[in-house]
C-alpha positions in Angstrom: 15.9 288.7 43.7 14.2 286.4 46.4 11.5 284.4 45.2 9.5 283.2 48.1 6.9 280.1 47.8 3.7 280.7 50.0 0.4 278.1 49.9 -0.3 277.9 46.3 2.0 280.4 44.8 5.8 281.6 44.2 6.3 285.1 44.1 8.8 287.7 44.0 8.5 291.6 44.8 10.3 293.7 42.5 10.3 297.7 42.5 7.3 297.5 45.3 5.3 295.3 42.8 4.3 291.9 43.3 5.2 289.2 40.2 3.6 285.8 40.7 2.9 282.3 39.9 -0.6 280.0 41.1 -1.0 276.6 40.7 -3.3 274.2 42.2 -2.3 270.5 43.4 -4.0 267.4 41.9 -2.8 264.4 44.5 1.3 264.9 42.9 0.3 267.0 40.5 1.2 270.8 40.0 -1.2 272.6 37.7 0.9 275.9 37.0 -2.5 278.0 35.7 -0.9 281.4 35.7 1.6 283.5 35.9 1.8 287.3 36.7 4.4 290.0 35.8 3.3 294.0 35.7 3.8 294.8 32.5 6.5 297.9 33.5 8.7 294.9 34.6 8.3 292.7 31.9 11.1 291.6 29.6 13.7 291.3 32.6 13.2 286.9 32.8 11.0 287.4 36.1 8.3 285.0 35.0 11.4 282.9 33.9 12.9 282.6 37.3 9.3 281.7 38.9 9.1 279.2 36.8 12.4 277.5 37.0 11.3 277.8 40.9 7.7 276.2 40.6 9.5 273.1 38.4 12.7 272.6 40.8 10.2 272.3 43.5 8.2 270.3 42.1 11.2 267.9 41.1 12.6 267.8 44.4 8.9 266.7 45.5 8.4 264.2 43.0 5.5 266.0 41.5 4.8 266.1 37.8 3.8 269.5 36.5 0.6 270.6 34.2 1.6 273.8 32.2 -2.3 275.1 32.1 -0.7 278.9 31.4 0.4 279.6 28.3 3.6 281.2 29.7 4.7 277.5 30.5 3.5 275.7 27.7 4.6 277.9 25.0 7.4 279.7 25.8 9.2 278.3 29.4 9.2 274.3 28.5 10.6 275.5 24.5 13.3 277.3 26.2 14.1 274.7 29.4 13.7 270.9 27.7 15.3 269.9 31.0 11.9 270.0 32.3 9.8 268.3 29.6 10.1 265.2 31.2 8.4 266.4 34.2 5.2 267.6 32.0 2.0 265.6 32.5 -0.8 266.1 29.6 
């Protein structure tokens, strides 16, 4: 699974369908506001892989992350506490 980064999104094509994480930039802050995985692809960890790619990108570029997307704030960050120091409320 090769995650790609283009403009304001990370995405991957799985079984011919696009899964994506979309964000806005505000100065040095990445506001992750949407993740979409088609219903038939859910449960495979694709959203988690997209989120890890986004957080790693933010970390490499010394950015903070605003977790506007409920998946990020309510699920991902509870599992991946190693990224909590990057979060900007």
